[in-house]
C-alpha positions in Angstrom: -11.4 5.0 12.9 -8.6 2.6 11.8 -9.4 -1.1 11.6 -6.5 -3.3 12.7 -6.3 -6.6 10.9 -6.5 -9.5 13.3 -3.6 -11.9 13.5 -5.9 -14.8 13.3 -7.1 -13.6 9.8 -3.5 -12.9 8.8 -2.3 -16.4 9.7 -5.0 -17.9 7.5 -3.4 -16.2 4.5 -0.4 -18.4 4.8 2.0 -15.6 5.9 4.0 -17.0 8.8 6.9 -14.6 9.3 6.4 -11.6 11.6 7.5 -9.3 8.8 4.9 -10.8 6.4 2.2 -10.5 9.0 3.2 -6.9 9.7 3.1 -6.1 6.0 -0.4 -7.6 5.5 -1.7 -5.8 8.6 -0.3 -2.5 7.3 -1.9 -3.0 3.9 -5.2 -3.7 5.5 -5.0 -0.7 7.8 -4.0 1.5 4.8 -6.9 0.2 2.8 -9.4 1.1 5.5 -7.7 4.5 6.2 -8.0 5.5 2.5 -11.6 4.4 2.3 -12.4 6.4 5.4 -10.9 9.4 3.7 -13.2 9.1 0.6 -11.1 6.8 -1.7 -13.0 4.3 -3.9 -10.7 1.3 -4.0 -10.6 -0.7 -7.2 -7.6 -3.1 -6.8 -5.4 -4.7 -4.2 -2.1 -6.3 -4.8 -2.1 -5.8 -8.5 0.6 -7.9 -10.1 1.1 -7.1 -13.8 1.9 -10.0 -16.1 5.5 -10.1 -17.2 6.7 -7.3 -14.9 8.5 -7.4 -11.5 6.7 -6.3 -8.4 3.1 -5.2 -7.6 1.0 -2.2 -6.7 -0.4 -2.6 -3.2 -3.5 -0.5 -3.6 -5.2 1.3 -6.5 -8.1 3.7 -6.0 -9.9 6.8 -7.0 -9.5 10.0 -5.1 -12.2 12.1 -6.7 -11.3 12.1 -10.4 -7.7 11.0 -9.9 -6.5 7.4 -10.2 -4.1 6.8 -7.3 -1.5 4.1 -7.1 -0.5 3.4 -3.5 2.7 1.8 -2.2 2.2 0.7 1.5 5.2 0.4 3.7 4.8 -1.1 7.2 7.3 -1.1 10.0 7.5 -1.5 13.8 8.6 1.6 15.6 11.7 -0.3 16.7 13.0 -0.3 13.1 15.7 2.3 12.3 14.5 3.3 8.9 11.1 5.1 8.3 8.8 3.0 6.2 8.6 5.4 3.3 12.4 5.4 3.0 12.1 1.9 1.6 10.5 3.2 -1.6 13.7 3.7 -3.5 14.1 4.6 -7.2 14.1 0.9 -8.2 10.7 0.3 -6.4 9.3 3.5 -7.9 10.3 2.3 -11.4 8.5 -1.0 -10.8 5.3 0.8 -9.6 5.4 3.2 -12.6 5.7 0.3 -15.1 2.9 -1.6 -13.4 0.7 1.6 -13.3 1.2 2.0 -17.1 0.1 -1.6 -17.7 -2.9 -1.2 -15.3 -4.0 2.1 -17.0 -3.8 0.4 -20.4 -5.8 -2.7 -19.3 -8.4 -0.6 -17.5 -8.6 1.8 -20.4 -7.8 4.7 -18.1 -4.8 6.2 -20.1 -6.4 9.7 -20.1 -7.2 9.7 -16.3 -5.1 12.0 -14.1 -2.8 9.8 -11.9 -1.0 10.2 -8.7 1.6 8.0 -6.8 1.2 8.0 -3.0 2.9 6.2 -0.2 1.1 5.1 3.0 3.5 4.7 5.9 2.1 2.4 8.6 4.0 2.1 11.9 3.1 -0.3 14.8 4.7 -0.2 18.2 5.8 -3.8 17.9 6.3 -6.3 15.1 3.2 -8.3 16.1 0.9 -5.5 14.8 -1.3 -5.9 17.8 -1.8 -2.2 18.5 -3.5 0.6 16.5 -1.0 1.8 13.9 0.2 5.3 13.2 -0.6 6.0 9.6 0.9 8.7 7.4 -0.4 9.3 3.9 2.2 10.9 1.6 0.4 12.3 -1.4 2.4 12.7 -4.7 5.3 10.9 -3.1 6.9 10.3 -6.5 6.2 10.8 -10.3 
């Protein structure tokens, strides 16, 4: 079962644009999707000090520490959500992951970089999303 984030809860976060609400709803749906598939989530929206960007979700899949980039779109968008994770974005995630691993003293843990693609039928994120989990999306 996928839980859809309610728009009322999303509006309380201060996000007012449809794109921001869609992104937050997608992150919430991805979080619950991963939990339902056995992930133990340890961080959300990790922003490393002094570095650009953030890591949307961090969790354990068994003994593997997984850094997850969530991309949300409406089905009316031309580009698939995962296509937005370009080399520059991958570089930011990799740098942030290094910092997280150091701070959490998890340098020796096996790691993986996944993308969760979340698609809604409209930009209001009022329907149940279609979720695709791409394991080992980049290194």
